[in-house]
C-alpha positions in Angstrom: -11.2 -10.7 -26.2 -13.9 -8.6 -24.3 -14.5 -8.5 -20.7 -17.4 -9.2 -18.3 -19.0 -9.6 -15.6 -21.8 -12.9 -14.4 -24.1 -12.2 -11.7 -27.1 -14.1 -11.4 -30.5 -12.7 -10.5 -30.4 -13.7 -6.9 -29.7 -13.7 -3.8 -28.2 -10.3 -3.2 -28.3 -9.4 -6.9 -32.1 -9.8 -6.7 -32.1 -6.3 -6.1 -32.9 -4.0 -9.6 -30.4 -0.8 -6.9 -28.2 -3.9 -6.6 -27.6 -4.6 -10.3 -27.7 -1.0 -10.6 -24.6 -0.7 -8.4 -23.1 -3.9 -10.2 -23.4 -2.7 -13.6 -22.3 1.1 -13.3 -19.4 0.1 -11.4 -18.5 -2.3 -13.5 -18.6 0.4 -16.4 -16.0 2.9 -14.3 -13.6 0.1 -13.9 -12.7 -0.5 -17.9 -15.7 -4.2 -17.9 -17.1 -4.4 -21.3 -20.4 -6.4 -20.4 -22.6 -7.4 -17.5 -25.3 -10.6 -18.1 -27.5 -11.4 -15.7 -29.0 -15.2 -15.5 -32.8 -16.3 -16.1 -34.0 -18.4 -13.7 -36.9 -18.3 -11.3 -36.2 -21.6 -8.5 -33.1 -22.6 -9.7 -32.3 -25.6 -8.0 -35.1 -25.7 -5.6 -33.3 -27.5 -2.8 -30.4 -24.7 -2.3 -32.5 -22.3 -3.6 -35.0 -22.6 -0.9 -35.4 -19.0 0.8 -34.0 -17.0 -1.2 -35.0 -14.0 -3.3 -35.4 -14.1 -7.0 -35.8 -10.6 -9.4 -37.2 -10.8 -13.2 -34.1 -10.4 -14.9 -35.0 -8.1 -17.7 -36.6 -5.7 -15.0 -33.0 -6.1 -13.9 -31.0 -5.5 -16.8 -33.2 -2.2 -17.3 -31.7 -0.7 -13.9 -28.5 -1.5 -15.4 -28.9 0.2 -18.3 -30.3 3.1 -17.0 -27.6 3.5 -15.0 -24.8 3.1 -17.8 -24.7 4.3 -21.2 -21.1 2.1 -22.7 -21.6 -1.6 -21.9 -22.7 -4.5 -23.3 -25.9 -5.7 -21.1 -28.4 -8.8 -22.2 -28.9 -12.9 -20.2 -26.9 -15.8 -20.3 -28.8 -17.2 -20.3 -33.0 -16.5 -21.2 -35.1 -20.3 -22.0 -37.1 -19.5 -24.7 -40.0 -22.5 -24.4 -41.0 -21.5 -20.3 -42.1 -17.8 -21.7 -43.9 -16.5 -24.4 -42.0 -15.4 -28.0 -43.9 -12.2 -28.5 -44.0 -11.1 -24.8 -40.1 -12.1 -24.9 -40.2 -10.4 -28.1 -40.9 -6.6 -26.7 -38.7 -7.3 -24.1 -35.6 -7.0 -25.3 -36.5 -5.0 -28.2 -37.6 -2.4 -25.6 -34.5 -2.9 -23.9 -32.1 -3.0 -27.3 -34.0 0.7 -27.6 -33.4 2.2 -24.0 -29.6 1.3 -24.7 -29.1 2.1 -28.0 -28.1 -1.0 -29.1 -26.1 -2.3 -26.3 -28.2 -5.6 -26.0 -27.0 -9.1 -26.6 -29.6 -12.3 -26.7 -28.6 -15.2 -24.9 -30.6 -18.6 -25.4 -30.5 -22.4 -24.5 -33.0 -24.9 -23.1 -32.6 -23.8 -19.6 -32.7 -26.1 -16.8 -32.7 -27.1 -13.9 -36.1 -29.2 -16.1 -37.7 -30.7 -13.0 -36.8 -27.1 -10.8 -38.1 -24.9 -13.3 -40.4 -26.4 -15.5 -42.3 -29.2 -13.9 -42.8 -27.3 -10.6 -45.6 -25.2 -12.6 -46.7 -28.6 -14.6 -45.3 -27.7 -17.8 -43.5 -29.9 -20.5 -40.6 -31.9 -18.6 -39.4 -33.5 -22.0 -36.5 -32.3 -24.1 -36.4 -32.7 -27.0 -39.9 -30.7 -26.2 -38.4 -28.0 -24.8 -35.5 -27.7 -27.9 -38.4 -27.7 -29.9 -39.8 -24.5 -29.0 -36.5 -23.8 -28.2 -36.1 -24.0 -32.4 -39.0 -22.4 -33.2 -39.1 -19.5 -30.4 -35.7 -18.4 -32.0 -36.8 -18.1 -35.0 -40.4 -16.1 -34.1 -37.8 -13.6 -32.0 -35.8 -12.7 -34.8 -38.9 -12.2 -37.1 -40.6 -9.8 -34.9 -37.6 -8.0 -34.1 -37.6 -7.9 -38.0 -40.9 -5.0 -38.2 -42.5 -6.9 -40.6 -45.6 -8.7 -39.9 -45.0 -12.4 -39.2 -48.1 -14.7 -39.9 -46.9 -18.0 -38.2 -48.6 -21.7 -38.2 -45.4 -24.4 -36.0 -46.2 -27.4 -33.8 -45.7 -24.4 -30.4 -46.3 -21.1 -31.6 -49.6 -19.6 -33.6 -49.4 -16.3 -34.7 -52.2 -14.6 -37.2 -50.7 -11.0 -38.8 -49.1 -10.0 -36.2 -46.1 -6.5 -36.3 -44.1 -5.8 -33.2 -43.2 -1.9 -33.2 -40.8 -1.1 -32.6 -37.8 -2.8 -33.9 -35.1 -3.2 -32.5 -32.7 -0.4 -32.5 -29.8 -3.3 -33.6 -29.9 -4.1 -36.6 -31.3 -6.8 -38.0 -31.9 -7.4 -35.0 -29.6 -8.2 -31.7 -26.3 -11.1 -31.5 -28.4 -14.4 -30.2 -25.7 -15.6 -28.8 -26.5 -19.9 -28.0 -25.7 -22.0 -25.7 -25.1 -25.7 -24.4 -23.1 -28.1 -23.3 -19.4 -29.5 -25.4 -19.3 -31.7 -26.7 -23.1 -32.7 -27.5 -23.1 -31.8 -30.6 -27.2 -30.8 -31.1 -26.8 -26.9 -28.9 -24.0 -26.1 -31.0 -25.3 -27.0 -34.5 -28.0 -24.6 -32.9 -25.6 -22.4 -32.8 -24.2 -22.7 -35.2 -27.0 -20.8 -37.2 -26.4 -17.9 -34.7 -24.1 -15.3 -33.7 -22.2 -17.1 -31.2 -21.9 -19.8 -28.8 -22.1 -19.8 -25.0 -20.8 -23.1 -24.1 -20.2 -25.2 -21.1 -17.9 -28.0 -20.2 -18.3 -30.5 -19.2 -14.9 -30.6 -17.4 -14.8 -27.4 -15.9 -17.6 -26.4 -14.2 -19.0 -22.9 -14.0 -17.0 -21.0 -11.9 -13.8 -22.7 -13.9 -11.9 -21.9 -17.1 -12.4 -24.6 -20.0 -9.3 -27.3 -21.1 -7.9 -25.2 -24.6 -7.9 -28.2 -25.9 -11.7 -28.5 -26.0 -12.4 -25.4 -27.2 -10.6 -25.9 -30.1 -12.1 -28.6 -30.8 -15.2 -26.9 -30.2 -14.4 -23.7 -32.3 -13.6 -26.0 -35.3 -17.2 -28.1 -35.2 -19.1 -24.2 -35.4 -16.6 -24.0 -38.1 -17.5 -26.7 -39.5 -21.5 -25.8 -38.7 -21.4 -21.5 -39.5 -23.4 -21.0 -42.9 -21.5 -17.8 -43.8 -17.5 -18.9 -41.5 -16.8 -15.3 -42.7 -19.6 -13.1 -41.0 -18.5 -12.7 -37.3 -19.4 -15.0 -34.2 -19.0 -14.8 -30.3 -17.5 -17.9 -28.5 -18.4 -16.9 -24.5 -15.6 -18.7 -21.7 -15.6 -17.6 -18.3 -13.6 -18.4 -14.7 -12.5 -16.6 -12.2 -9.9 -15.0 -13.6 -6.5 -14.5 -11.5 -5.9 -10.7 -10.1 -2.2 -11.2 -11.2 -1.5 -9.4 -14.9 1.9 -12.4 -16.2 -1.1 -14.9 -14.6 -3.8 -14.1 -16.7 -2.6 -14.0 -19.6 -1.0 -16.6 -19.2 -5.0 -18.7 -18.7 -6.7 -15.6 -21.2 -4.8 -15.9 -23.7 -4.3 -19.1 -25.3 -8.0 -19.5 -25.1 -8.2 -16.6 -27.4 -6.1 -18.4 -29.5 -8.5 -20.9 -29.4 -11.0 -19.3 -30.6 -13.1 -17.1 -27.4 -13.6 -13.4 -27.8 -15.2 -13.1 -24.9 -14.0 -13.9 -21.2 -17.1 -13.4 -18.6 -15.7 -13.2 -15.4 -17.2 -15.8 -12.9 -17.6 -16.7 -9.1 -17.3 -21.0 -8.6 -20.8 -21.9 -8.7 -19.7 -24.5 -5.5 -20.0 -21.5 -2.9 -22.1 -19.3 -2.4 -20.1 -16.2 -3.6 -21.0 -15.8 -7.3 -24.4 -14.8 -5.2 -23.0 -12.0 -3.3 -21.9 -8.1 -3.8 -19.1 -8.1 -1.8 -16.6 -10.5 -3.3 -18.3 -9.5 -7.0 -18.0 -5.8 -6.4 -14.3 -6.6 -5.3 -13.8 -8.2 -8.6 -14.6 -5.7 -10.8 -13.2 -3.1 -9.6 -9.4 -4.8 -9.6 -10.7 -4.0 -13.2 -10.7 -6.9 -16.1 -7.5 -9.0 -16.7 -4.9 -7.4 -19.5 -3.6 -8.8 -22.1 -0.8 -8.9 -24.4 
């Protein structure tokens, strides 16, 4: 089990210097990763007046401040980005970090605010098509080989994007989605990891062990190569008491989780404030037996 810190790209964390400070503190305290949200407005009603930072600029600041921890987005909606530009951003960060990047992707939401506000498509089926086609294109771009593509959503005519990513054949791709919805988890099974949210556990709340066990079995059934390395990322607020943390997290690890992603409750304000997040970082990651 590895341990990461999860922060949004708004509020106090819209400032790249703040994110660099968080990343430095996380590395020094023994955490294994830092993951940043990728939103442009999130919920307009809730976030009106709050500053936002571009996640790839924030992660660049984190990369320059660290040498060990894994960095990435949880998660990037490919459907509202150009795959070729996104491929360059990820490859540049991967090179800068010597292969410490994970790419988290998903449908994105809230759809009406994040897409509809800009006159973009809001049909989830169309966005899912863009996501799948975009994922395949990203993998091909990261290879450093010539790409020709004539799909439903994207056209590419003899393009080679160099340099290729440091991580070969590409950075790990983790896919987000709500369980027990099957389609996002079938998508996740085709890639390198799953970042599930659960109907019975909001952001900042650990999932029920039996639901995670069911998801793990479903992913295993649908993976092309069940023996290949695979990550399942769950999270919540962990107790600082070692025995209580073990009681919460060890059953999740036994059910298939490979990362514990430390998250504040989204129902409050602590999750976008530096001080409470920094306090938790400095206490260090949970200790398991």
